[in-house]
C-alpha atoms as one frame of an Amber mdcrd trajectory, in Angstrom:
protein
  38.201 121.367  83.132  39.079 124.833  84.349  37.969 128.371  83.554  41.239
 130.299  83.154  39.834 133.600  81.902  41.597 135.009  84.953  44.730 132.839
  85.230  45.384 134.104  88.742  42.031 132.706  89.894  41.443 129.546  87.881
  38.011 128.081  88.587  37.088 124.403  88.398  34.171 123.857  86.006  33.696
 120.095  85.991  35.427 116.726  86.001  34.777 113.213  84.757  34.457 110.794
  87.620  36.199 107.472  87.166  34.480 104.262  88.190  36.014 100.947  89.227
  37.148 100.327  85.635  38.644 103.790  85.128  42.203 104.139  83.884  44.784
 104.060  86.707  46.333 107.232  85.282  45.922 109.756  82.477  48.994 110.071
  80.271  47.851 112.527  77.585  45.123 114.995  76.561  44.033 116.956  73.533
  41.056 119.219  72.802  39.304 119.095  69.410  39.473 122.194  67.183  35.798
 122.982  67.842  36.443 122.749  71.605  33.587 120.282  72.044  35.568 117.076
  72.645  38.551 115.996  74.739  40.646 112.936  73.897  42.296 111.222  76.871
  45.101 108.682  76.601  45.457 106.315  79.544  47.770 103.794  81.136  45.037
 101.220  80.422  46.250 101.156  76.783  43.118 102.972  75.528  42.013 106.437
  74.421  38.644 107.833  75.512  36.642 110.703  74.009  34.639 113.039  76.268
  31.915 115.501  75.270  32.685 118.877  76.885  30.006 121.008  75.210  28.815
 121.623  78.775  32.141 121.866  80.612  30.417 121.454  83.963  29.217 117.987
  82.958  31.694 116.159  80.704  30.656 112.649  79.711  32.261 109.848  77.655
  31.367 109.410  73.982  30.947 105.755  73.112  33.395 102.999  73.951  37.136
 103.669  74.484  39.422 103.213  71.477  41.266  99.938  72.117  44.178  98.438
  70.181  47.431  99.586  71.756  49.339  97.074  73.873  50.835  99.614  76.265
  49.892 103.027  77.641  48.706 105.782  75.268  51.376 108.413  75.831  50.150
 110.981  73.324  46.900 111.915  71.570  46.297 114.567  68.903  43.337 115.627
  66.789  43.918 116.160  63.063  41.889 116.977  59.925  39.728 119.479  61.783
  38.797 116.896  64.404  37.824 114.116  62.010  40.915 112.066  62.846  42.634
 111.167  66.122  46.283 110.134  66.278  47.495 108.092  69.260  51.066 107.170
  70.166  51.968 104.425  72.625  54.840 102.904  74.537  54.230  99.804  72.391
  56.239 101.649  69.683  53.210 102.206  67.408  51.233 105.186  66.233  47.596
 104.601  65.345  45.345 106.772  63.184  41.649 106.676  64.037  38.935 107.897
  61.687  36.354 109.277  64.079  32.896 107.988  63.184  30.985 111.261  63.011
  31.126 114.998  63.157  29.448 116.189  66.347  27.565 119.443  66.768  27.526
 120.334  70.424  26.655 123.474  72.348  23.045 122.384  72.870  22.074 122.769
  76.505  19.205 120.272  76.351  17.670 117.513  74.263  18.080 117.791  70.484
  14.408 117.332  69.644  14.426 118.317  65.950  17.049 118.333  63.191  16.119
 119.706  59.751  18.328 120.509  56.750  17.479 123.457  54.539  16.484 122.461
  51.014  19.803 123.677  49.595  21.564 121.497  52.238  23.712 124.421  53.390
  22.055 124.996  56.785  21.065 122.612  59.555  18.442 123.764  62.046  18.438
 122.117  65.480  15.603 122.399  67.977  16.383 122.226  71.688  14.150 120.627
  74.276  14.349 120.480  78.059  17.256 122.589  79.282  17.626 124.491  76.006
  14.305 125.655  74.471  15.789 127.398  71.468  16.743 126.956  67.805  20.356
 126.679  66.617  21.515 127.205  63.015  24.670 125.531  61.667  26.487 126.216
  58.415  27.032 122.759  56.885  28.208 123.886  53.462  31.127 121.561  54.237
  29.539 118.824  56.393  32.962 117.668  57.557  33.676 121.099  59.061  30.348
 122.536  60.265  30.297 126.066  61.685  27.780 127.618  64.027  25.821 130.179
  62.011  23.597 131.642  64.708  21.613 130.894  67.832  20.324 130.114  70.226
  17.145 131.706  68.859  14.722 131.882  71.799  11.531 129.804  71.793   8.474
 129.770  74.021   9.170 126.269  75.361  10.581 122.951  74.187  11.006 123.076
  70.406   8.916 120.111  69.261   9.058 120.651  65.515  10.794 122.735  62.834
   9.754 123.378  59.220  11.562 125.398  56.533  10.052 126.866  53.364  11.133
 125.389  50.042  13.009 128.580  49.149  14.853 128.428  52.527  13.747 131.924
  53.456  11.534 131.217  56.490  11.895 128.805  59.402   8.933 127.963  61.638
   9.409 126.457  65.106   6.695 125.023  67.357   7.202 125.549  71.081   4.550
 125.674  73.757   1.352 127.300  72.441   3.379 129.320  69.932   4.672 128.992
  66.372   7.541 131.449  65.901   8.897 132.251  62.453  12.337 133.529  61.479
  13.658 134.892  58.217  16.800 132.792  57.648  17.682 134.011  54.161  21.020
 134.830  55.818  21.390 132.106  58.482  24.149 134.151  60.122  21.694 137.021
  60.699  18.223 135.591  61.279  15.428 138.046  62.074  11.863 137.523  63.230
   9.583 137.091  60.200   6.461 138.330  61.923   4.340 138.021  65.046   4.000
 134.716  66.877   1.084 132.488  65.926  -0.610 131.742  69.256  -2.828 128.693
  69.683  -5.284 127.679  72.406  -3.258 124.459  72.809   0.407 123.393  72.654
   1.771 123.335  69.085   3.531 120.161  67.988   3.700 118.861  64.409   4.606
 121.395  61.690   4.675 121.201  57.901   4.980 123.811  55.144   3.500 123.136
  51.698   5.879 122.845  48.713   4.582 126.141  47.282   5.473 127.897  50.600
   1.899 129.174  50.924   0.422 126.976  53.649   1.558 126.145  57.166   0.000
 123.150  58.937   0.162 123.085  62.756  -0.872 120.049  64.805  -1.570 120.542
  68.508  -2.482 118.886  71.785  -6.235 119.447  71.341  -6.415 116.950  68.469
  -6.720 119.681  65.835  -4.580 120.680  62.867  -4.825 124.292  61.787  -3.905
 125.649  58.362  -2.406 129.120  57.978  -1.879 131.266  54.878   1.846 132.117
  54.550   1.668 134.255  51.428   2.799 137.063  53.718   4.757 135.419  56.570
   4.574 138.704  58.483   0.768 138.374  58.573  -0.208 134.694  58.741  -3.949
 134.091  58.763  -5.948 130.957  59.469  -7.387 129.486  56.278 -10.262 127.292
  57.404 -11.874 125.512  60.289  -9.340 123.170  61.985  -8.946 119.598  60.777
 -10.345 117.331  63.495  -8.534 114.145  64.454  -9.491 112.502  67.762 -10.477
 115.312  70.177  -7.954 115.777  72.936  -5.369 113.457  71.353  -2.070 115.172
  70.502  -1.235 115.661  66.798   2.520 115.216  66.880   3.522 115.285  63.237
   2.461 116.479  59.785   3.762 116.206  56.210   2.699 117.354  52.736   3.051
 115.275  49.587   5.486 116.798  47.053   2.596 118.083  44.913   1.011 119.727
  47.969  -2.384 118.136  47.357  -2.375 115.761  50.361  -1.532 116.544  53.985
  -0.829 113.660  56.368  -1.168 114.056  60.145  -0.696 111.615  63.027  -0.347
 111.471  66.763  -1.576 109.860  69.927  -4.756 108.356  68.465  -2.541 105.760
  66.667  -3.861 106.631  63.178  -2.352 108.417  60.180  -4.953 110.686  58.588
  -4.846 111.923  54.997  -6.458 115.233  54.041  -7.153 116.637  50.596  -5.796
 120.206  50.770  -5.682 120.885  47.040  -7.868 123.864  47.965  -6.328 124.857
  51.337  -9.334 126.934  52.347 -11.589 123.905  51.832  -9.766 120.849  53.205
 -11.560 117.511  53.404 -10.760 113.995  54.706  -9.059 111.696  52.187  -8.425
 108.515  54.190  -7.083 106.896  57.353  -4.061 104.567  57.616  -4.431 102.158
  60.514  -1.929  99.680  61.914  -0.052 101.347  64.772  -1.027 100.193  68.246
   0.513 103.076  70.184   1.376 106.774  69.868   2.832 107.874  66.534   5.790
 110.243  66.878   6.813 111.091  63.301   5.751 110.567  59.709   7.724 111.195
  56.519   6.625 111.151  52.890   9.143 110.061  50.258  10.364 112.793  47.876
   8.804 110.927  44.939   5.432 111.077  46.729   4.719 107.356  46.537   5.323
 106.228  50.130   4.587 107.309  53.679   6.596 105.992  56.642   5.465 106.343
  60.252   7.200 105.548  63.541   6.236 105.604  67.190   6.087 103.969  70.568
   5.357 100.444  69.364   8.947  99.873  68.134   7.691  99.435  64.564   8.252
 101.288  61.292   5.176 101.121  59.090   5.200 102.014  55.400   2.264 102.621
  53.058   2.272 103.056  49.303   0.196 106.208  48.763   0.788 106.677  45.034
  -3.017 106.559  44.892  -4.101 108.134  48.204  -7.619 106.795  47.659  -6.270
 103.230  47.696  -3.245 103.099  50.031  -1.404  99.782  50.303   0.455  98.809
  53.473   3.844  97.152  53.057   5.416  94.674  55.514   6.464  96.491  58.723
  10.164  97.147  59.287  11.239  95.395  62.480  14.741  95.801  63.869  14.899
  98.331  66.673  13.925  97.235  70.169  12.500 100.427  71.666  10.428 103.441
  70.611  11.332 104.861  67.197  11.386 108.651  67.329  12.907 109.773  64.035
  12.284 108.896  60.385  13.579 110.425  57.145  13.879 109.617  53.429  16.936
 110.190  51.262  16.492 112.621  48.379  16.179 109.788  45.831  13.570 107.927
  47.951  15.842 104.860  47.925  16.903 104.923  51.584  14.932 105.307  54.814
  16.575 106.142  58.157  14.952 105.495  61.527  16.309 106.589  64.920  15.324
 104.764  68.105  15.418 105.018  71.883  17.632 101.937  71.789  20.315 104.496
  70.653  20.612 103.015  67.141  19.909 104.311  63.649  18.657 101.749  61.151
  19.022 102.242  57.403  16.513 100.583  55.091  16.896  99.887  51.363  13.534
 100.943  49.891  14.260 100.277  46.212  11.968  97.233  46.234   8.368  98.456
  45.855   7.159  95.440  47.843   8.977  96.377  51.057  12.151  97.579  52.733
  15.304  95.654  53.626  17.753  96.423  56.439  21.116  97.734  55.211  24.018
  96.333  57.225  23.797  96.626  60.994  22.255  99.599  62.817  24.534 102.592
  63.377  25.637 103.234  66.951  27.251 106.234  68.623  24.509 108.075  70.485
  24.383 107.404  74.208  20.666 108.048  74.785  17.270 108.202  73.032  17.340
 109.385  69.402  14.516 111.821  68.657  15.172 113.017  65.103  16.993 112.156
  61.872  17.332 114.135  58.638  19.088 113.575  55.298  21.138 116.467  53.927
  23.787 116.571  51.194  24.178 113.288  49.284  25.422 110.621  51.684  25.054
 112.756  54.825  22.630 112.021  57.667  22.037 114.107  60.810  20.673 112.709
  64.071  19.872 114.226  67.449  18.494 113.150  70.767  18.527 113.099  74.513
  22.340 112.993  74.815  22.440 116.700  73.808  24.545 116.013  70.725  23.741
 116.228  67.027  25.822 113.882  64.895  26.570 114.086  61.182  27.151 110.682
  59.590  28.959 110.150  56.272  27.152 107.257  54.562  29.094 107.421  51.278
  30.973 104.177  50.650  33.153 105.849  48.000  34.228 108.582  50.429  34.910
 105.973  53.114  37.117 104.009  50.724  38.975 107.175  49.735  39.636 108.136
  53.366  40.758 104.620  54.273  43.123 104.510  51.306  44.601 107.935  52.033
  45.129 107.253  55.732  46.566 103.733  55.358  48.874 104.222  52.388  52.082
 102.162  52.758  50.773 100.784  56.072  48.774  97.722  54.980  50.010  94.375
  53.740  48.533  92.884  50.580  46.529  90.479  52.766  45.137  93.365  54.835
  44.149  95.230  51.656  42.240  92.167  50.476
């Protein structure tokens, strides 16, 4: 990869280094329309995709595309980068539906991914190496566009929350919560002064009525702030005390705003009655985790809470009556820490992202417990830290590989794309 801004003095930026199994020669190249991916056709009969969001450090995306019987002499992106066409000396042309849309341009870990409530904007928090917030226009999830960013933060962005009316975004980084007015995501402006804490801010949640901000931190406290005027946030009450000194990593409100759930490194999920935000009181403790809890998520119908963490387990409680929570059978599939959890808008599907680089989907329509849907989704090349549902059938995920992926989970859309791209190419037996 070369910088040719000055063609007379081209400058080498970076190169992929082949190992013992590398192709003996490269026969073809193409760059995706968003300039984030390079497709390489080789004499080894395969095509390989490389992430070039950081052109000084290109790296392969997933396994090579295998199927040709001779060298891949030509490669070309189509459909805005959603499809790759390969031509070979074996006298065939193959059309590949690429598994996801990738949002690149993040210089560090993708530590948080959050859709706006109208599903038109995706906010991405950057960790080590980035430390900023990025906004993407996902009005058309198949052709996302960068809206704005990077918006500077005070450290690694550990959590993002957006008001129900999509006007204000809050980001936790270091000892600071910084808020942005994102009414126009292409022109975000600071919404007010930073909220500064005596400890590092971590878990964030904004109440459904947009009036209360909950901030968990490394001192084991959760503080509530009045957001009636985002330009002048004020603390509402004495902090909510979990285990002193144990990090509160995550927080979530029930859809009616009456219950706040918090969790972290003390291995417990705590429920708080915040029906009067200035007078919060304990409402219960959910026990079962045996290690740090990273994320919690409450279903949109308000009946269930899911929590994930370092013990490789997804735990789910029925909290329809918060005074009498009922634990469901744990969801066991992923083999390493589970860092991300999210519910679909109809509360029927749960997604969990793990450090084993997989995303598991769980059918939650049975009130007695979840069931794994298919096999876990693969594509990330490192730890997955966050997942978020957006428009119907669309899931976003981000992690340590510095890439955010958009997954199309709609079976009907998959069938339509397969039919349109294989017309007149399949035998009756293949169709069956």
